[in-house]
VOGU-3710 file (C-alpha; in Angstrom, 3 decimals, decimal comma):
1> mmritifgag> -2,080/29,759/-5,378  -0,871/27,617/-2,530  1,357/24,712/-3,510  1,070/21,352/-1,762  3,265/18,384/-2,212  1,717/15,044/-1,290  4,050/11,931/-0,625  2,918/8,344/-1,081  4,760/5,043/-1,314  3,829/1,394/-0,932
11> sqgdiqpclr> 1,097/-0,481/-2,816  -1,649/0,952/-5,012  -3,824/0,967/-1,915  -1,347/3,365/-0,242  -1,230/5,674/-3,178  -4,941/5,872/-3,791  -5,813/8,036/-0,633  -3,077/10,432/-1,563  -4,240/10,547/-5,184  -7,873/11,192/-4,273
21> lgkglqgagf> -7,046/13,873/-1,633  -4,846/15,537/-4,334  -7,851/15,666/-6,661  -9,890/17,078/-3,973  -7,417/19,782/-3,155  -7,077/20,588/-6,863  -10,811/21,135/-7,022  -10,496/23,634/-4,223  -7,895/25,681/-5,943  -4,636/24,275/-4,658
31> qvllaapqnf> -1,684/23,567/-6,830  -0,800/19,851/-6,039  2,266/17,842/-6,818  2,020/14,058/-5,942  5,463/12,543/-5,279  5,387/8,753/-5,608  7,496/5,885/-7,060  7,770/5,778/-10,839  5,664/2,714/-11,389  2,517/4,806/-10,220
41> adlireqgvp> 3,067/7,419/-13,025  0,426/6,241/-15,328  -2,206/5,867/-12,544  -1,556/9,443/-11,296  -1,214/11,175/-14,674  -4,413/9,737/-15,980  -6,180/11,405/-13,108  -4,734/14,821/-14,112  -2,599/15,266/-10,992  1,019/16,609/-11,565
51> fhslrgdvqk> 3,458/13,882/-10,736  7,037/13,884/-9,395  8,793/10,597/-9,959  10,634/8,963/-7,016  13,145/6,170/-7,538  12,207/2,747/-6,134  9,449/0,277/-7,270  7,952/-0,909/-3,898  5,733/-3,438/-5,727  8,679/-4,973/-7,436
61> imagetgqaf> 10,447/-5,152/-4,041  7,347/-6,836/-2,467  7,261/-9,300/-5,385  10,857/-10,300/-4,689  12,054/-13,067/-2,347  12,147/-11,000/0,872  8,808/-9,352/0,096  7,123/-12,731/-0,583  8,508/-14,145/2,588  7,235/-11,198/4,557
71> mekgsanplr> 3,747/-11,693/3,076  3,783/-15,432/3,921  4,933/-14,946/7,511  2,582/-11,889/7,835  2,702/-10,005/11,172  3,022/-13,067/13,266  6,312/-11,612/14,561  6,484/-7,839/14,581  10,122/-8,045/15,656  10,975/-10,162/12,669
81> sirdmrdmvg> 9,314/-7,631/10,509  11,871/-5,075/11,403  14,700/-7,037/9,755  12,434/-7,817/6,727  11,337/-4,193/6,216  14,803/-2,961/6,594  15,887/-5,306/4,001  13,206/-3,920/1,560  13,091/-0,286/2,670  16,842/0,021/2,751
91> qvaiqmaegl> 16,936/-0,353/-1,005  15,048/2,848/-1,534  14,553/4,837/1,570  17,214/7,486/1,126  16,731/7,789/-2,536  13,014/8,533/-1,917  13,821/11,002/0,788  16,143/12,842/-1,631  13,447/12,855/-4,383  10,796/14,014/-1,877
101> leacrdadal> 13,019/17,007/-0,784  13,397/17,913/-4,398  9,627/17,719/-4,857  9,197/20,172/-1,733  11,607/22,769/-2,882  8,845/25,141/-3,997  5,994/23,730/-1,738  4,094/25,792/0,788  3,090/22,494/2,704  3,717/18,876/2,825
111> itlavfapfg> 1,103/15,986/3,203  2,387/12,433/3,729  1,089/9,059/5,003  1,335/8,829/8,820  3,539/5,776/8,699  6,103/7,986/7,042  5,827/10,833/9,547  9,510/10,810/10,563  10,546/11,335/6,866  7,718/13,960/6,405
121> ktiaeicdip> 8,805/15,776/9,609  12,357/15,859/8,414  11,581/17,261/5,074  9,136/19,762/6,492  11,927/20,934/8,891  14,499/21,288/6,068  12,026/23,210/3,907  10,448/25,086/6,883  6,890/24,252/5,791  3,878/22,859/7,614
131> lilveptpvl> 3,109/19,159/7,692  -0,156/17,299/7,498  -0,596/13,518/7,990  -2,917/11,010/6,379  -3,875/7,571/7,697  -5,992/5,041/6,017  -5,662/2,753/9,129  -5,329/4,084/12,789  -1,717/4,704/13,856  -2,057/6,462/17,284
141> ptrnfpapgw> -2,193/4,272/20,399  -5,647/4,202/22,166  -7,339/2,387/25,014  -10,232/1,464/22,570  -8,698/-1,180/20,561  -5,421/-3,068/19,971  -2,970/-1,647/17,483  -3,286/-2,643/13,894  -0,451/-5,077/13,212  -0,153/-6,199/16,830
151> ivqkdlggih> 0,081/-9,966/17,238  -2,965/-10,021/19,604  -6,050/-8,671/17,869  -8,409/-9,196/20,949  -9,613/-6,465/23,241  -7,815/-7,307/26,459  -8,644/-3,935/28,023  -7,518/-0,442/27,892  -3,972/-0,924/29,175  -3,106/-3,716/26,827
161> nrlsgfamln> -4,628/-1,857/23,850  -2,636/1,300/24,605  0,577/-0,466/25,260  0,094/-2,444/21,941  -0,168/0,887/20,169  3,133/2,093/21,590  4,720/-1,271/20,889  3,707/-1,165/17,148  4,769/2,525/16,854  8,214/1,507/17,990
171> viwqwyrpfv> 8,223/-1,522/15,523  7,229/0,927/12,677  9,845/3,416/13,799  12,560/0,685/13,850  11,660/-0,082/10,134  12,954/3,336/9,173  15,180/4,506/12,086  18,641/4,178/10,551  17,540/5,720/7,243  15,700/8,671/8,840
181> nefrerfglr> 18,650/9,539/11,221  21,072/9,272/8,373  19,060/11,664/6,337  18,659/14,024/9,315  22,353/14,058/10,105  23,147/14,942/6,467  21,235/18,322/7,146  22,465/18,950/10,626  19,131/17,982/12,340  19,030/16,256/15,713
191> rmnasgfhri> 18,585/12,501/15,694  14,970/11,249/16,179  13,731/8,478/18,424  10,628/6,447/18,976  8,986/8,960/21,387  9,755/11,576/18,785  7,711/9,559/16,306  4,761/9,533/18,784  5,016/13,277/19,382  4,791/13,962/15,646
201> lastillsay> 1,642/11,886/15,325  0,059/13,391/18,444  0,737/16,985/17,531  0,380/17,189/13,819  -2,916/17,479/11,922  -4,000/13,929/11,190  -6,669/13,209/8,591  -8,095/9,755/9,335  -9,534/8,539/5,995  -12,164/6,147/7,434
211> spnviprprd> -15,689/6,291/8,622  -16,652/7,224/12,297  -19,400/4,594/11,810  -16,604/1,988/11,537  -14,166/3,454/14,022  -15,719/5,950/16,469  -13,232/8,604/17,588  -11,396/7,572/20,653  -11,615/10,033/23,569  -7,884/9,480/24,278
221> wsdtvhitgy> -6,827/10,995/20,854  -5,658/14,605/20,562  -7,735/17,258/18,897  -5,458/17,265/15,937  -6,996/14,008/14,763  -9,942/14,320/12,369  -11,908/11,288/11,367  -13,227/12,528/8,047  -15,017/9,539/6,586  -13,753/7,269/3,637
231> wfqdsqsfwq> -12,121/8,856/0,628  -13,842/7,559/-2,610  -13,461/8,367/-6,193  -16,063/6,862/-8,511  -14,845/5,065/-11,573  -14,460/6,980/-14,814  -17,515/6,983/-17,148  -15,530/5,619/-19,992  -14,963/2,267/-18,268  -17,189/-0,388/-19,594
241> psvelenfla> -17,553/-4,034/-18,475  -16,879/-6,665/-21,122  -19,857/-8,523/-22,704  -18,506/-11,686/-21,209  -18,604/-10,212/-17,567  -22,157/-8,725/-18,119  -23,395/-12,103/-19,513  -21,893/-13,976/-16,534  -23,472/-11,646/-14,030  -26,815/-11,930/-15,784
251> qgeppvyvgf> -26,879/-15,663/-15,884  -27,417/-16,387/-12,257  -27,567/-15,247/-8,648  -25,009/-12,483/-7,569  -21,597/-14,204/-7,315  -18,975/-13,977/-4,637  -15,951/-11,732/-5,281  -12,610/-13,206/-4,320  -9,326/-11,165/-4,753  -6,144/-10,830/-2,699
261> gsmagrdper> -4,435/-8,119/-4,638  -0,685/-8,536/-4,417  -0,899/-10,922/-1,411  -1,019/-14,317/-3,215  2,493/-15,212/-2,003  4,891/-17,637/-3,672  2,269/-20,040/-4,675  -0,772/-18,507/-6,388  -1,721/-21,613/-8,085  -2,309/-23,363/-4,700
271> ltalvleals> -4,277/-20,532/-3,449  -6,348/-20,382/-6,603  -7,215/-24,160/-6,366  -8,148/-23,572/-2,704  -10,533/-20,810/-3,632  -12,115/-22,742/-6,538  -12,728/-25,649/-4,210  -14,213/-23,471/-1,529  -16,662/-21,941/-4,016  -17,719/-25,263/-5,184
281> ksgqrgvlat> -18,251/-26,578/-1,711  -20,286/-23,485/-0,784  -22,327/-23,834/-3,883  -21,590/-20,164/-4,920  -20,627/-18,645/-8,235  -17,524/-16,536/-8,097  -15,681/-13,689/-9,689  -11,923/-14,081/-9,220  -9,778/-10,997/-9,545  -6,258/-11,893/-10,809
291> gwgglnatna> -4,314/-8,842/-9,866  -0,601/-8,454/-10,182  1,037/-11,560/-8,824  -2,407/-12,734/-7,774  -4,850/-15,445/-8,503  -4,772/-17,230/-11,818  -6,678/-20,233/-13,180  -6,977/-21,772/-16,640  -9,323/-24,650/-15,554  -12,072/-22,543/-13,778
301> skhvfmldsa> -15,616/-23,957/-14,165  -18,451/-22,177/-15,918  -19,520/-20,994/-12,502  -16,393/-18,850/-11,980  -15,403/-15,783/-13,973  -11,771/-14,763/-14,077  -11,432/-11,016/-14,049  -8,240/-9,094/-14,755  -9,519/-5,843/-13,122  -12,696/-3,851/-12,726
311> phdwlfprms> -13,502/-0,689/-10,614  -14,630/-1,832/-7,238  -17,329/0,827/-6,931  -18,967/-0,679/-10,016  -18,244/-4,394/-9,230  -18,828/-4,793/-5,542  -22,555/-3,749/-5,463  -23,180/-6,643/-7,846  -21,747/-9,150/-5,543  -23,394/-11,310/-2,791
321> aivhhggagt> -20,205/-11,211/-0,668  -16,664/-9,987/-0,780  -13,606/-12,065/0,100  -10,360/-10,173/0,246  -7,068/-9,683/2,015  -8,289/-6,810/4,236  -6,357/-3,927/2,723  -7,830/-0,576/3,883  -8,912/0,572/0,452  -10,599/-2,740/-0,516
331> taeglragap> -12,296/-2,909/2,934  -13,676/0,692/2,434  -15,092/-0,307/-1,032  -16,804/-3,397/0,286  -18,330/-1,466/3,174  -19,656/1,143/0,791  -21,286/-1,491/-1,430  -23,157/-2,946/1,607  -21,923/-6,434/0,918  -20,978/-8,933/3,671
341> tvivpfivdq> -17,331/-9,470/3,943  -14,841/-12,361/4,427  -11,375/-11,180/5,165  -8,263/-13,455/4,765  -5,501/-11,281/6,226  -1,943/-11,719/5,223  0,067/-8,876/6,891  0,238/-5,847/9,217  -3,238/-4,069/9,581  -5,304/-6,599/7,543
351> rfwgerlhdi> -6,362/-8,693/10,496  -7,317/-5,499/12,378  -9,806/-4,745/9,662  -11,122/-8,365/9,584  -11,739/-8,290/13,344  -13,297/-4,736/13,113  -15,815/-5,863/10,540  -16,657/-8,973/12,469  -17,090/-6,924/15,640  -19,509/-4,470/14,078
361> gvgvkpipak> -21,558/-7,373/12,422  -20,846/-6,693/8,797  -18,448/-9,738/8,295  -17,540/-13,080/9,527  -14,508/-13,965/11,654  -11,347/-13,375/9,655  -9,293/-16,342/8,532  -5,582/-15,804/8,634  -4,094/-16,720/5,339  -1,600/-18,915/7,016
371> gltadklaes> -4,268/-21,225/8,250  -6,591/-20,972/5,325  -8,297/-24,132/3,954  -10,985/-24,775/1,404  -13,365/-25,999/4,195  -12,800/-22,950/6,372  -13,285/-20,565/3,406  -16,335/-22,477/2,118  -18,032/-22,308/5,709  -17,169/-18,515/5,940
381> ihratsaaqi> -18,607/-17,852/2,400  -21,708/-19,826/3,272  -22,256/-17,878/6,500  -21,629/-14,470/4,793  -24,071/-15,212/1,932  -26,873/-16,775/4,107  -26,950/-14,875/7,456  -29,731/-12,324/7,193  -28,378/-10,285/10,162  -25,062/-9,830/8,607
391> rqraeslgrm> -26,595/-8,835/5,223  -28,933/-6,392/6,866  -26,147/-4,797/9,024  -23,903/-4,549/5,978  -26,670/-2,831/3,871  -27,389/-0,393/6,642  -23,652/0,578/7,221  -23,346/0,941/3,412  -26,058/3,521/3,251  -24,485/5,543/6,118
401> irsedgigna> -20,974/5,459/4,497  -22,392/6,490/1,126  -23,897/9,498/2,791  -20,497/10,852/4,057  -18,196/13,213/2,191  -14,800/12,200/3,391  -12,715/14,092/0,835  -14,759/17,247/1,267  -14,307/17,067/4,922  -10,576/16,489/4,555
411> vkivtqylga> -10,294/19,514/2,059  -12,059/21,734/4,447  -9,619/20,884/7,304  -6,582/21,399/5,106  -7,981/24,790/3,857  -8,680/25,983/7,417  -5,286/24,796/8,752  -3,266/26,484/5,961  -5,359/29,557/6,135  -5,929/29,295/2,268
//
């Protein structure tokens, strides 16, 4: 039986694609080991995927002073992000690389998120095993659209778009550069540079975990890139909504979902008050997801339900619109549900998804978190819930996405590539 180690780190939205691919590969007969930070142990083990613990709680780091400042400033200054990310990543990077190497000692192949490709390539070289990359959001430069995370998210033409891609690759590379090269030198490997990062991305099998109906395949991407469709996993049958939630949903028109995951910043109370005011001004009922470090309210009206958590695949189809931060995973679930979207981006790739959904007609123009006001949010919620064209387009795209088999496509590609 072929043994595959999968490496994931970051937020839960970063871990989920790795976990879902791991489940799919298990079903195809592979022996899978998922290497991830210790704080995801319960999430992974409850899915029945063998787990290798890595030191370093990224969520805890993001909840710290530097992490909160980074979320507040967002991606307004990619160069500034280099210092912030090094401050955060530097606490755990080498430790994670050491743990990943240990997890790959008996592996026949390594799969890692594309943003960690330099680390993945280094481990693959040391262990002499093939490498496969995964991306929930596009990483390779293209003439088709500006790079996710780039300061200008307007299509200013092919030259600008492609140059922005190389610029963002260099920014991402600078996040990790000193730690990658320190680890490579430890094992006698040549130092890597930004162009090496691009060569890895352009020459390695890359599984793009999003829909071709959302991002059609650019012609200037190499044949190693495979847009598979989104990777979904339906919630477990044993999950049941509370009586209170069921009663709330039954008592009126479908509400608006509002949730920003871990992106609430240093003042979640202010953000919660703003959201409640916006819902009131738009005349909409709401479901507010608290999340870790997220929204919280003790004085919400009877028209708002405070929700600790619920599976998105169950909750989102029951909503009239979805308001969220624009994480790749939450965006995918909203699209699958066929609900109009309002994205309030905080960092990195989130504005990219907001602009993309607006461009294809399934969402309103994104509102950057830094400039969010109750009036702006109320206006966007009103448009998302009242514009028939947006609703129809969202429902149509939802049907197309539900017909895709992203995990099945990804498993076929891995199986063919590894000759298993």
